[in-house]
Chimera marker file (.cmm) of the C-alpha trace (Angstrom):
<marker_set name="trace">
<marker id="1" x="159.480" y="137.037" z="128.357" r="1" g="1" b="0" radius="0.5"/>
<marker id="2" x="155.841" y="137.956" z="127.769" r="1" g="1" b="0" radius="0.5"/>
<marker id="3" x="152.291" y="136.880" z="128.599" r="1" g="1" b="0" radius="0.5"/>
<marker id="4" x="151.526" y="133.511" z="127.010" r="1" g="1" b="0" radius="0.5"/>
<marker id="5" x="155.096" y="132.179" z="127.078" r="1" g="1" b="0" radius="0.5"/>
<marker id="6" x="155.617" y="128.606" z="128.275" r="1" g="1" b="0" radius="0.5"/>
<marker id="7" x="158.294" y="128.513" z="130.994" r="1" g="1" b="0" radius="0.5"/>
<marker id="8" x="160.096" y="126.162" z="133.333" r="1" g="1" b="0" radius="0.5"/>
<marker id="9" x="162.167" y="126.737" z="136.455" r="1" g="1" b="0" radius="0.5"/>
<marker id="10" x="165.495" y="124.897" z="136.020" r="1" g="1" b="0" radius="0.5"/>
<marker id="11" x="166.726" y="123.283" z="139.222" r="1" g="1" b="0" radius="0.5"/>
<marker id="12" x="163.331" y="123.278" z="140.917" r="1" g="1" b="0" radius="0.5"/>
<marker id="13" x="162.631" y="120.357" z="143.244" r="1" g="1" b="0" radius="0.5"/>
<marker id="14" x="159.002" y="120.302" z="142.067" r="1" g="1" b="0" radius="0.5"/>
<marker id="15" x="158.660" y="117.885" z="139.157" r="1" g="1" b="0" radius="0.5"/>
<marker id="16" x="155.972" y="116.919" z="136.678" r="1" g="1" b="0" radius="0.5"/>
<marker id="17" x="154.326" y="113.483" z="136.818" r="1" g="1" b="0" radius="0.5"/>
<marker id="18" x="156.890" y="112.110" z="134.349" r="1" g="1" b="0" radius="0.5"/>
<marker id="19" x="159.819" y="113.398" z="136.452" r="1" g="1" b="0" radius="0.5"/>
<marker id="20" x="160.650" y="116.370" z="134.216" r="1" g="1" b="0" radius="0.5"/>
<marker id="21" x="160.614" y="120.058" z="135.012" r="1" g="1" b="0" radius="0.5"/>
<marker id="22" x="157.228" y="121.556" z="135.854" r="1" g="1" b="0" radius="0.5"/>
<marker id="23" x="155.872" y="123.809" z="133.108" r="1" g="1" b="0" radius="0.5"/>
<marker id="24" x="153.867" y="126.988" z="133.486" r="1" g="1" b="0" radius="0.5"/>
<marker id="25" x="152.359" y="129.810" z="131.467" r="1" g="1" b="0" radius="0.5"/>
<marker id="26" x="153.129" y="133.493" z="132.037" r="1" g="1" b="0" radius="0.5"/>
<marker id="27" x="149.823" y="135.274" z="132.694" r="1" g="1" b="0" radius="0.5"/>
<marker id="28" x="150.934" y="138.579" z="134.281" r="1" g="1" b="0" radius="0.5"/>
<marker id="29" x="153.996" y="140.728" z="133.807" r="1" g="1" b="0" radius="0.5"/>
<marker id="30" x="155.835" y="142.646" z="136.575" r="1" g="1" b="0" radius="0.5"/>
<marker id="31" x="154.334" y="145.790" z="138.047" r="1" g="1" b="0" radius="0.5"/>
<marker id="32" x="155.436" y="149.084" z="136.496" r="1" g="1" b="0" radius="0.5"/>
<marker id="33" x="154.274" y="152.225" z="138.291" r="1" g="1" b="0" radius="0.5"/>
<marker id="34" x="152.806" y="155.355" z="136.723" r="1" g="1" b="0" radius="0.5"/>
<marker id="35" x="156.239" y="157.008" z="136.680" r="1" g="1" b="0" radius="0.5"/>
<marker id="36" x="158.010" y="153.922" z="135.336" r="1" g="1" b="0" radius="0.5"/>
<marker id="37" x="158.884" y="152.510" z="138.780" r="1" g="1" b="0" radius="0.5"/>
<marker id="38" x="159.912" y="148.861" z="138.615" r="1" g="1" b="0" radius="0.5"/>
<marker id="39" x="160.288" y="146.140" z="141.211" r="1" g="1" b="0" radius="0.5"/>
<marker id="40" x="163.777" y="145.539" z="142.545" r="1" g="1" b="0" radius="0.5"/>
<marker id="41" x="163.305" y="141.823" z="141.846" r="1" g="1" b="0" radius="0.5"/>
<marker id="42" x="160.788" y="141.629" z="138.969" r="1" g="1" b="0" radius="0.5"/>
<marker id="43" x="158.321" y="138.757" z="139.314" r="1" g="1" b="0" radius="0.5"/>
<marker id="44" x="155.866" y="137.386" z="136.784" r="1" g="1" b="0" radius="0.5"/>
<marker id="45" x="152.532" y="135.690" z="137.453" r="1" g="1" b="0" radius="0.5"/>
<marker id="46" x="152.648" y="132.013" z="136.474" r="1" g="1" b="0" radius="0.5"/>
<marker id="47" x="149.978" y="129.327" z="136.320" r="1" g="1" b="0" radius="0.5"/>
<marker id="48" x="151.843" y="126.042" z="136.820" r="1" g="1" b="0" radius="0.5"/>
<marker id="49" x="150.428" y="122.968" z="135.077" r="1" g="1" b="0" radius="0.5"/>
<marker id="50" x="149.348" y="120.508" z="137.748" r="1" g="1" b="0" radius="0.5"/>
<marker id="51" x="149.907" y="123.206" z="140.368" r="1" g="1" b="0" radius="0.5"/>
<marker id="52" x="147.713" y="124.570" z="143.111" r="1" g="1" b="0" radius="0.5"/>
<marker id="53" x="145.315" y="126.302" z="140.736" r="1" g="1" b="0" radius="0.5"/>
<marker id="54" x="146.238" y="129.795" z="141.848" r="1" g="1" b="0" radius="0.5"/>
<marker id="55" x="148.633" y="132.383" z="140.475" r="1" g="1" b="0" radius="0.5"/>
<marker id="56" x="152.237" y="132.128" z="141.706" r="1" g="1" b="0" radius="0.5"/>
<marker id="57" x="154.577" y="135.135" z="141.487" r="1" g="1" b="0" radius="0.5"/>
<marker id="58" x="158.052" y="133.917" z="140.502" r="1" g="1" b="0" radius="0.5"/>
<marker id="59" x="161.277" y="135.903" z="139.995" r="1" g="1" b="0" radius="0.5"/>
<marker id="60" x="161.896" y="136.381" z="136.264" r="1" g="1" b="0" radius="0.5"/>
<marker id="61" x="165.572" y="135.499" z="136.742" r="1" g="1" b="0" radius="0.5"/>
<marker id="62" x="164.612" y="131.985" z="137.909" r="1" g="1" b="0" radius="0.5"/>
<marker id="63" x="162.619" y="131.146" z="134.772" r="1" g="1" b="0" radius="0.5"/>
<marker id="64" x="163.550" y="129.868" z="131.332" r="1" g="1" b="0" radius="0.5"/>
<marker id="65" x="161.280" y="130.397" z="128.333" r="1" g="1" b="0" radius="0.5"/>
<marker id="66" x="160.597" y="127.065" z="126.614" r="1" g="1" b="0" radius="0.5"/>
<marker id="67" x="158.223" y="128.249" z="123.919" r="1" g="1" b="0" radius="0.5"/>
<marker id="68" x="157.389" y="131.862" z="123.118" r="1" g="1" b="0" radius="0.5"/>
<marker id="69" x="153.772" y="132.811" z="122.501" r="1" g="1" b="0" radius="0.5"/>
<marker id="70" x="152.858" y="133.834" z="118.963" r="1" g="1" b="0" radius="0.5"/>
<link id1="1" id2="2" r="1" g="1" b="0" radius="0.2"/>
<link id1="2" id2="3" r="1" g="1" b="0" radius="0.2"/>
<link id1="3" id2="4" r="1" g="1" b="0" radius="0.2"/>
<link id1="4" id2="5" r="1" g="1" b="0" radius="0.2"/>
<link id1="5" id2="6" r="1" g="1" b="0" radius="0.2"/>
<link id1="6" id2="7" r="1" g="1" b="0" radius="0.2"/>
<link id1="7" id2="8" r="1" g="1" b="0" radius="0.2"/>
<link id1="8" id2="9" r="1" g="1" b="0" radius="0.2"/>
<link id1="9" id2="10" r="1" g="1" b="0" radius="0.2"/>
<link id1="10" id2="11" r="1" g="1" b="0" radius="0.2"/>
<link id1="11" id2="12" r="1" g="1" b="0" radius="0.2"/>
<link id1="12" id2="13" r="1" g="1" b="0" radius="0.2"/>
<link id1="13" id2="14" r="1" g="1" b="0" radius="0.2"/>
<link id1="14" id2="15" r="1" g="1" b="0" radius="0.2"/>
<link id1="15" id2="16" r="1" g="1" b="0" radius="0.2"/>
<link id1="16" id2="17" r="1" g="1" b="0" radius="0.2"/>
<link id1="17" id2="18" r="1" g="1" b="0" radius="0.2"/>
<link id1="18" id2="19" r="1" g="1" b="0" radius="0.2"/>
<link id1="19" id2="20" r="1" g="1" b="0" radius="0.2"/>
<link id1="20" id2="21" r="1" g="1" b="0" radius="0.2"/>
<link id1="21" id2="22" r="1" g="1" b="0" radius="0.2"/>
<link id1="22" id2="23" r="1" g="1" b="0" radius="0.2"/>
<link id1="23" id2="24" r="1" g="1" b="0" radius="0.2"/>
<link id1="24" id2="25" r="1" g="1" b="0" radius="0.2"/>
<link id1="25" id2="26" r="1" g="1" b="0" radius="0.2"/>
<link id1="26" id2="27" r="1" g="1" b="0" radius="0.2"/>
<link id1="27" id2="28" r="1" g="1" b="0" radius="0.2"/>
<link id1="28" id2="29" r="1" g="1" b="0" radius="0.2"/>
<link id1="29" id2="30" r="1" g="1" b="0" radius="0.2"/>
<link id1="30" id2="31" r="1" g="1" b="0" radius="0.2"/>
<link id1="31" id2="32" r="1" g="1" b="0" radius="0.2"/>
<link id1="32" id2="33" r="1" g="1" b="0" radius="0.2"/>
<link id1="33" id2="34" r="1" g="1" b="0" radius="0.2"/>
<link id1="34" id2="35" r="1" g="1" b="0" radius="0.2"/>
<link id1="35" id2="36" r="1" g="1" b="0" radius="0.2"/>
<link id1="36" id2="37" r="1" g="1" b="0" radius="0.2"/>
<link id1="37" id2="38" r="1" g="1" b="0" radius="0.2"/>
<link id1="38" id2="39" r="1" g="1" b="0" radius="0.2"/>
<link id1="39" id2="40" r="1" g="1" b="0" radius="0.2"/>
<link id1="40" id2="41" r="1" g="1" b="0" radius="0.2"/>
<link id1="41" id2="42" r="1" g="1" b="0" radius="0.2"/>
<link id1="42" id2="43" r="1" g="1" b="0" radius="0.2"/>
<link id1="43" id2="44" r="1" g="1" b="0" radius="0.2"/>
<link id1="44" id2="45" r="1" g="1" b="0" radius="0.2"/>
<link id1="45" id2="46" r="1" g="1" b="0" radius="0.2"/>
<link id1="46" id2="47" r="1" g="1" b="0" radius="0.2"/>
<link id1="47" id2="48" r="1" g="1" b="0" radius="0.2"/>
<link id1="48" id2="49" r="1" g="1" b="0" radius="0.2"/>
<link id1="49" id2="50" r="1" g="1" b="0" radius="0.2"/>
<link id1="50" id2="51" r="1" g="1" b="0" radius="0.2"/>
<link id1="51" id2="52" r="1" g="1" b="0" radius="0.2"/>
<link id1="52" id2="53" r="1" g="1" b="0" radius="0.2"/>
<link id1="53" id2="54" r="1" g="1" b="0" radius="0.2"/>
<link id1="54" id2="55" r="1" g="1" b="0" radius="0.2"/>
<link id1="55" id2="56" r="1" g="1" b="0" radius="0.2"/>
<link id1="56" id2="57" r="1" g="1" b="0" radius="0.2"/>
<link id1="57" id2="58" r="1" g="1" b="0" radius="0.2"/>
<link id1="58" id2="59" r="1" g="1" b="0" radius="0.2"/>
<link id1="59" id2="60" r="1" g="1" b="0" radius="0.2"/>
<link id1="60" id2="61" r="1" g="1" b="0" radius="0.2"/>
<link id1="61" id2="62" r="1" g="1" b="0" radius="0.2"/>
<link id1="62" id2="63" r="1" g="1" b="0" radius="0.2"/>
<link id1="63" id2="64" r="1" g="1" b="0" radius="0.2"/>
<link id1="64" id2="65" r="1" g="1" b="0" radius="0.2"/>
<link id1="65" id2="66" r="1" g="1" b="0" radius="0.2"/>
<link id1="66" id2="67" r="1" g="1" b="0" radius="0.2"/>
<link id1="67" id2="68" r="1" g="1" b="0" radius="0.2"/>
<link id1="68" id2="69" r="1" g="1" b="0" radius="0.2"/>
<link id1="69" id2="70" r="1" g="1" b="0" radius="0.2"/>
</marker_set>
């Protein structure tokens, strides 16, 4: 998973207007500290299409990449 990837969250109760899974774009990757420290549950910043208009931090394990960025 990387910045620019199109993702969905399988099993989410939030649906698109056509009833399918909501889609989002990865815009920020998980925090990595100066000594390589990582989050226990890595989260990525997602902008959801048709969402609230702000960045949502979602657990990477909950997401499925639909289309990788070039």
